[in-house]
C-alpha positions in Angstrom: -17.9 -0.6 5.6 -19.0 -0.2 2.0 -16.0 0.4 -0.1 -16.7 3.2 -2.6 -15.4 2.8 -6.2 -12.1 4.6 -6.7 -11.2 4.5 -10.3 -9.1 7.2 -11.8 -9.7 8.7 -15.2 -9.5 12.3 -16.4 -12.7 14.2 -16.9 -14.1 14.0 -20.4 -17.5 14.6 -21.8 -19.2 11.3 -22.0 -16.8 9.6 -19.6 -15.9 10.3 -16.0 -14.4 7.9 -13.4 -16.1 6.7 -10.3 -14.6 8.5 -7.3 -14.3 7.5 -3.7 -16.3 9.6 -1.3 -14.8 8.2 1.9 -11.4 9.6 2.7 -11.1 7.2 5.7 -11.7 4.2 3.5 -8.9 1.6 3.9 -7.0 0.4 0.9 -8.0 -2.8 -0.8 -5.2 -4.7 0.9 -4.2 -5.3 4.4 -1.4 -7.0 6.1 -3.2 -9.9 7.8 -2.5 -11.1 11.3 -4.2 -13.4 13.8 -4.6 -10.8 16.4 -4.5 -11.5 20.2 -5.4 -15.1 21.2 -8.9 -15.2 22.7 -9.0 -16.4 26.3 -5.2 -16.3 26.7 -5.3 -13.5 29.3 -2.9 -11.4 27.3 -2.7 -7.7 27.8 -4.5 -5.7 25.0 -1.2 -3.7 24.7 0.6 -6.7 23.2 3.7 -8.6 24.3 6.4 -6.7 26.0 9.4 -5.7 23.8 11.9 -8.5 23.5 9.5 -11.2 24.9 9.6 -14.6 23.2 5.9 -14.6 22.5 4.0 -15.1 19.2 3.4 -11.8 17.5 -0.3 -11.7 17.1 -0.7 -7.9 17.4 -2.0 -5.8 14.6 0.6 -5.1 12.0 -0.6 -1.7 11.1 0.4 1.7 12.4 -3.0 3.2 12.6 -4.9 0.8 14.8 -6.9 -0.6 11.9 -6.5 -2.2 8.5 -3.5 -1.1 6.5 -3.8 -0.1 2.9 -1.1 -0.9 0.3 -1.0 2.4 -1.3 -1.9 1.4 -4.8 -5.5 0.2 -4.7 -7.0 0.4 -8.2 -6.0 3.9 -9.2 -6.6 5.6 -5.9 -3.5 7.7 -6.5 -5.1 9.1 -9.7 -8.5 10.6 -8.8 -8.9 12.2 -12.2 -11.0 15.2 -13.0 -14.7 14.8 -12.6 -16.5 17.6 -14.5 -19.9 18.9 -14.0 -22.7 18.6 -16.5 -21.0 21.2 -18.7 -17.3 21.4 -19.2 -15.8 24.8 -18.4 -15.4 26.9 -21.5 -13.5 30.0 -22.3 -15.3 32.9 -23.9 -15.5 32.3 -27.7 -16.3 34.4 -30.7 -19.6 36.2 -30.8 -22.4 34.1 -32.2 -21.1 30.8 -31.0 -23.3 29.2 -28.3 -21.5 28.6 -25.0 -18.2 29.9 -26.2 -15.1 27.7 -26.8 -13.6 25.0 -24.6 -10.9 26.1 -22.2 -7.7 24.4 -23.4 -5.8 22.3 -21.0 -2.2 22.8 -20.1 0.2 21.7 -22.8 1.7 18.4 -21.7 3.8 16.0 -23.8 1.4 13.4 -25.0 2.3 9.8 -26.0 1.5 8.4 -29.4 -2.2 7.6 -29.4 -3.8 4.7 -31.3 -7.6 4.8 -31.5 -9.3 1.5 -31.9 -11.4 2.0 -35.0 -13.5 -1.1 -34.4 -15.4 0.6 -31.6 -18.9 1.3 -32.8 -19.7 4.9 -33.6 -22.6 5.4 -31.1 -23.7 8.4 -29.0 -23.8 6.6 -25.6 -22.6 3.0 -25.2 -24.5 1.2 -22.4 -23.8 -2.4 -23.2 -20.2 -2.1 -22.0 -21.3 -2.8 -18.4 -22.4 -6.3 -19.5 -19.0 -7.1 -21.1 -17.8 -10.1 -19.1 -14.2 -10.0 -20.4 -12.2 -12.5 -22.4 -13.0 -16.2 -22.2 -9.5 -16.8 -20.9 -9.7 -14.1 -18.2 -9.3 -14.6 -14.5 -12.5 -15.4 -12.6 -13.2 -14.5 -9.0 -13.2 -18.1 -8.0 -9.8 -18.7 -9.6 -8.5 -15.6 -7.9 -9.6 -16.8 -4.5 -8.2 -20.2 -5.0 -4.9 -18.7 -6.0 -4.8 -16.4 -3.0 -5.4 -19.2 -0.5 -2.5 -21.2 -1.8 0.0 -18.5 -3.0 -0.5 -15.4 -0.9 2.7 -14.9 1.1 1.0 -13.5 4.2 -1.3 -16.5 4.3 1.6 -18.8 3.9 3.5 -17.1 6.7 0.6 -17.2 9.1 0.1 -20.8 8.4 3.3 -21.4 10.3 1.4 -20.3 13.4 -0.5 -23.6 13.2 2.8 -25.6 13.1 4.1 -23.6 16.1 0.8 -24.4 17.9 1.3 -28.1 17.3 4.8 -27.7 18.7 3.3 -26.1 21.8 1.0 -29.0 22.2 3.9 -31.4 22.1 5.9 -29.3 24.6 2.9 -29.1 27.0 2.6 -32.9 27.1 6.3 -33.6 27.9 7.0 -35.1 31.3 9.6 -33.7 33.8 12.9 -35.6 33.5 14.0 -37.7 36.5 17.2 -36.9 38.4 20.1 -39.2 39.0 22.5 -38.4 41.8 25.7 -40.3 42.6 27.7 -39.5 45.7 30.3 -40.8 48.1 30.2 -40.1 51.9 32.4 -40.5 54.9 35.6 -40.2 52.9 38.5 -39.9 55.5 41.3 -37.4 55.4 43.9 -40.2 55.4 42.7 -43.5 56.9 40.4 -44.7 59.5 42.1 -46.8 62.3 41.5 -47.9 65.9 42.9 -44.6 67.2 40.7 -42.6 64.9 37.7 -44.8 64.0 35.1 -43.7 61.5 33.3 -44.7 58.4 32.9 -46.9 56.7 33.1 -45.0 53.5 29.8 -45.1 51.7 28.9 -45.0 47.9 25.3 -44.1 46.8 23.4 -44.1 43.6 20.2 -42.1 43.9 17.2 -41.7 41.5 14.6 -39.0 42.1 11.4 -39.3 40.1 9.0 -36.3 40.1 5.3 -37.2 40.5 2.6 -34.9 39.0 0.0 -35.7 41.6 -2.2 -32.6 40.8 -2.4 -33.2 37.0 -0.5 -30.2 35.8 0.8 -31.9 32.7 -2.7 -32.9 31.6 -4.0 -29.4 32.3 -1.2 -27.9 30.3 -2.0 -30.2 27.4 -5.6 -29.2 27.4 -4.7 -25.5 27.4 -2.3 -26.0 24.4 -4.9 -28.0 22.5 -7.7 -25.5 23.0 -5.3 -22.7 22.1 -4.4 -24.5 18.9 -8.1 -24.7 17.9 -8.5 -21.0 18.7 -5.5 -20.2 16.5 -6.9 -22.3 13.7 -10.2 -20.4 13.8 -8.3 -17.1 13.8 -6.4 -18.3 10.7 -9.7 -19.1 9.0 -10.8 -15.5 9.9 -7.7 -14.1 8.3 -8.6 -16.1 5.1 -12.1 -14.7 5.3 -10.8 -11.1 5.4 -8.3 -11.8 2.7 -11.0 -13.2 0.5 -12.8 -9.9 1.0 -9.7 -8.1 0.0 -9.4 -10.2 -3.2 -13.1 -9.6 -4.0 -12.7 -5.9 -3.7 -9.6 -5.9 -5.7 -11.3 -8.0 -8.4 -14.2 -5.7 -8.6 -11.8 -2.8 -8.8 -10.2 -4.5 -11.7 -13.5 -5.1 -13.4 -14.6 -1.5 -12.9 -11.3 -0.2 -14.2 -11.6 -2.3 -17.3 -15.1 -1.1 -18.0 -14.1 2.5 -17.4 -11.2 2.0 -19.9 -13.7 0.6 -22.5 -16.0 3.6 -21.8 -13.1 6.0 -22.2 -12.3 4.5 -25.6 -15.9 4.7 -26.7 -16.1 8.3 -25.5 -12.9 9.2 -27.4 -14.2 7.4 -30.6 -17.5 9.3 -30.3 -15.7 12.6 -29.9 -13.5 11.9 -32.9 -16.5 10.8 -35.0 -18.4 14.0 -34.1 -15.3 16.1 -34.9 -15.0 14.4 -38.3 -18.7 14.9 -39.0 -18.6 18.6 -38.1 -15.4 19.1 -40.1 -16.9 17.6 -43.2 -20.3 19.2 -42.8 -21.2 21.3 -45.9 -24.2 22.9 -44.1 -22.5 24.9 -41.4 -21.2 28.4 -42.2 -17.5 28.5 -42.4 -17.0 30.7 -39.3 -19.3 28.6 -37.1 -17.7 25.4 -38.4 -14.3 26.6 -37.5 -15.4 27.5 -33.9 -17.1 24.1 -33.6 -14.1 22.3 -34.9 -11.8 24.1 -32.4 -14.2 23.3 -29.5 -14.5 19.6 -30.5 -10.7 19.3 -30.9 -10.3 20.2 -27.3 -12.9 17.6 -26.4 -10.9 15.0 -28.3 -7.7 16.1 -26.5 -9.5 15.7 -23.2 -10.7 12.3 -24.3 -7.2 11.1 -25.0 -6.0 12.3 -21.6 -8.9 10.5 -20.0 -8.1 7.3 -21.8 -4.5 7.6 -20.8 -5.4 8.0 -17.1 -8.0 5.2 -17.3 -5.4 2.8 -18.6 -3.1 3.9 -15.8 -5.8 3.1 -13.3 -6.4 -0.2 -15.0 -2.7 -1.0 -14.5 -2.9 0.0 -10.9 -5.8 -2.3 -10.3 -3.9 -5.2 -12.0 -0.9 -4.7 -9.7 -3.1 -4.5 -6.6 -4.7 -7.8 -7.4 -1.3 -9.3 -8.5 0.2 -8.5 -5.1 -2.6 -10.3 -3.3 -2.2 -13.3 -5.6 1.6 -13.3 -5.4 2.1 -12.8 -9.2 5.1 -11.4 -10.8 4.9 -7.9 -12.3 4.8 -9.3 -15.8 1.9 -11.7 -14.8 0.1 -8.9 -13.1 0.2 -6.6 -16.1 -1.4 -9.4 -18.2 -4.4 -9.9 -15.8 -7.8 -9.6 -17.4 -11.0 -10.2 -15.4 -13.7 -12.6 -16.4 -17.2 -12.2 -14.9 -20.3 -10.1 -14.9 -21.0 -7.2 -12.6 -24.7 -7.7 -12.8 -26.5 -9.6 -10.0 -30.2 -10.3 -9.8 -30.3 -12.7 -6.8 -32.4 -11.5 -3.8 -30.9 -12.0 -0.3 -32.3 -14.5 2.2 -34.2 -13.0 5.1 -31.9 -11.0 7.3 -32.7 -13.1 10.4 -31.6 -16.2 8.6 -28.3 -14.5 7.6 -27.7 -13.3 11.1 -28.3 -16.8 12.6 -26.0 -18.2 9.9 -23.3 -15.7 10.8 -23.5 -16.5 14.5 -22.9 -20.2 13.6 -20.2 -20.0 11.1 -18.2 -16.8 11.5 -14.6 -17.9 12.3 -13.9 -15.0 14.5 -16.9 -16.0 16.6 -15.6 -19.6 16.7 -12.2 -18.3 17.8 -13.8 -16.3 20.6 -15.9 -19.2 21.8 -12.8 -21.4 21.8 -11.1 -18.6 23.7 -13.7 -19.0 26.5 -13.0 -22.7 26.6 -9.3 -21.8 26.8 -9.9 -19.4 29.7 -11.6 -22.2 31.6 -8.8 -24.5 30.9 -6.3 -21.9 32.1 -8.2 -21.7 35.4 -7.9 -25.5 35.8 -4.2 -25.3 35.1 -3.7 -22.6 37.7 -5.6 -24.7 40.3 -3.4 -27.7 39.5 -0.4 -25.4 39.9 -1.3 -25.0 43.6 0.6 -28.2 44.4 4.2 -28.7 43.4 5.5 -32.1 42.2 6.1 -34.8 44.8 9.7 -36.2 44.4 10.1 -39.9 45.0 13.6 -40.7 46.1 14.9 -44.2 45.5 18.4 -45.4 46.3 18.8 -48.8 44.7 22.2 -49.5 46.1 24.4 -48.1 48.9 27.8 -49.7 49.4 29.6 -49.4 52.7 33.3 -50.0 52.2 34.5 -52.1 55.2 37.9 -53.1 53.7 39.9 -50.9 56.0 38.5 -53.0 58.9 39.2 -56.2 57.0 35.5 -57.0 56.9 33.2 -57.7 54.1 31.6 -54.6 52.5 27.8 -54.2 53.1 25.1 -53.2 50.6 21.7 -51.6 51.2 18.9 -49.6 49.5 16.8 -46.7 50.5 13.5 -44.8 49.6 12.1 -41.4 50.5 9.6 -38.8 49.6 9.9 -35.0 49.3 7.0 -32.6 48.9 6.2 -29.0 49.5 3.7 -28.0 52.1 1.2 -25.5 50.6 1.0 -23.2 53.5 1.9 -19.8 52.1 1.8 -20.0 48.3 -1.3 -21.7 46.9 -1.2 -19.8 43.6 -4.0 -17.6 44.8 -3.1 -14.6 42.5 -2.9 -16.6 39.3 -6.2 -18.3 40.1 -7.9 -15.0 40.7 -6.5 -13.6 37.4 -7.8 -16.7 35.5 -11.3 -16.2 37.0 -11.3 -12.6 35.9 -10.0 -13.6 32.5 -13.0 -15.9 32.0 -15.4 -13.0 32.7 -13.5 -10.8 30.4 -13.4 -13.3 27.5 -17.2 -13.9 27.9 -17.9 -10.2 27.7 -15.6 -9.9 24.6 -17.6 -12.8 23.0 -20.9 -11.0 23.7 -19.6 -7.8 22.2 -18.3 -9.6 19.1 -21.6 -11.3 18.6 -23.3 -7.9 18.8 -20.9 -6.4 16.2 -21.4 -9.4 13.9 -25.2 -9.0 13.9 -24.8 -5.3 13.1 -22.4 -6.1 10.2 -24.9 -8.5 8.8 -27.8 -6.1 9.0 -25.7 -3.3 7.5 -24.5 -5.5 4.6 -28.0 -6.8 3.9 -29.4 -3.3 3.9 -26.7 -2.0 1.7 -27.2 -4.8 -0.9 -31.0 -4.3 -0.9 -30.7 -0.5 -1.3 -28.1 -0.9 -4.0 -30.4 -3.2 -6.0 -33.3 -0.8 -5.6 -31.2 2.1 -6.8 -30.0 0.1 -9.8 -33.6 -0.9 -10.7 -34.7 2.7 -10.5 -31.8 3.8 -12.7 -32.4 1.1 -15.3 -36.2 1.5 -15.4 -36.5 5.2 -15.4 -33.5 7.5 -15.5 -31.3 5.7 -18.0 -34.0 5.0 -20.7 -35.2 8.7 -20.5 -31.6 9.9 -20.9 -31.0 7.7 -23.9 -34.3 8.8 -25.5 -33.3 12.4 -25.0 -29.9 12.0 -26.6 -31.5 10.1 -29.5 -33.9 13.1 -30.1 -31.0 15.5 -29.9 -28.9 13.5 -32.3 -31.7 13.6 -34.9 -32.0 17.3 -34.4 -28.3 17.7 -34.8 -28.3 15.7 -38.1 -31.3 17.7 -39.3 -29.3 20.9 -38.7 -31.6 22.3 -36.0 -29.1 21.8 -33.2 -25.6 23.3 -33.0 -22.6 21.0 -32.3 -22.1 22.8 -29.0 -25.6 22.3 -27.8 -25.5 18.6 -28.9 -22.3 18.1 -27.0 -24.0 19.5 -23.8 -26.7 16.9 -24.1 -24.1 14.2 -24.6 -22.3 15.4 -21.4 -25.6 15.1 -19.5 -26.5 11.6 -20.7 -22.9 10.4 -20.3 -23.0 11.3 -16.6 -26.2 9.3 -16.3 -24.4 6.3 -17.9 -21.5 6.8 -15.5 -23.9 6.7 -12.5 -25.4 3.5 -14.0 -21.9 1.9 -14.1 -21.3 3.0 -10.5 -24.7 1.5 -9.5 -23.7 -1.9 -10.9 -20.4 -1.8 -9.2 -22.1 -0.8 -5.9 -24.4 -3.9 -6.1 -21.4 -6.2 -6.8 -19.5 -4.8 -3.9 -22.5 -5.0 -1.6 -22.9 -8.7 -2.5 -19.3 -9.4 -1.6 -19.6 -7.4 1.6 -22.6 -9.5 2.5 -20.5 -12.7 2.0 -17.8 -11.3 4.3 -20.3 -10.3 7.0 -21.9 -13.7 7.1 -18.6 -15.6 6.8 -20.0 -17.8 4.1 -20.6 -17.4 0.4 -24.4 -16.7 0.2 -24.1 -14.5 -2.9 -22.4 -15.3 -6.2 
């Protein structure tokens, strides 16, 4: 799924946030889990309540990925205006009327950065890579792999799988039996002969003649390799989460910069109109009132953009296991712009089939299913018990004779007449077929994901090229002409602001196109299971 940009900022002429268009889109974070073990023959409904089984079931409550609830300003969708901001009827003679004032809300103390250049539309913001000391995507991924608490918790599954291998290889303990027989009630004599009393030491050694221990060990080892592949797939999905959170952070930062530029532009235009000696006094007053509302909207937009930026910081900070203070200091470093073409889709699909860890886990699940069948066949025969009596003492002292010693040996085994484990063998055979079908279905889905991701990246690049080669230059040329007309006094402030609104929306779509390309590249990496794009 292509994750739409969801950055929240209030609507303001010259700046509007990118909004998500998919209400069903998951949050940028999920609670990772290994899922059911491939080839284990487990019920898809999960372990029974209270069973002492590893909890590999999905940890969400919706049957899919769980969002965290604070993904990059998703709680603040902002106000996305149309080309023209809604205006209330104004005095006669003023084009377009006045701006409809917003509800009066207590506003914080605003500080406008005066070093922002006074330009009509700022398009170079999208190429701002952030501070030199900022966090890069590579550094974020490295931090997540080592510090993410969910990853660290699931890594214990590997330790537990090693313990299962150790347990499967343990032999059955021998039995030692000591007894005494023919103990008289009183004494044996000529009138009541018996005995002699006998003392035995017996050792029973179980013999695994069908190879059950070896079969158990093979099952445990194959299961361990499957869990390892599942753990790698969790990391793949968490890297995707970090990538989306990082792009959210980059986009939120750029939107914040754009909001500041839009506010500075509105303030500069207000100051220019206020000080203009050429406008009639009544029209200047109307224009000043209108632009004052624009500035108020710009301040509100900047406030919400900064809130969305803080949300994006905290979302990434949770994934990286950072403290709240560390999260609020996060600054991204890296460019949103990509120019690399993708390899042919057939090569990408073949690469995904080879390296995707979920496919590796499914293949190892098939091997485990075969190993389970061998184990059930070995379980047809119980252990053979070798009985050895190294010493038996017969007490002949009551008969004034020397006591006698002897030894004995025996064998005990079950006759497989009724129970030859037929049911479990049939279940294991069915499990092999089921696991193979699941593998085929997963391969089909993986190929579809790769084709979808490649197509999305290619189309996103084409849309960006079309935007930068045609729409954006024409919009900038239009606003330059209108600015010259405004300074020449042939264009009213209201009409000039309308043109700025139009071109600012084009600039916003340009930012969204860049973010879409960056997201599509990361989506392609996730679909292939390997970093094929920067």
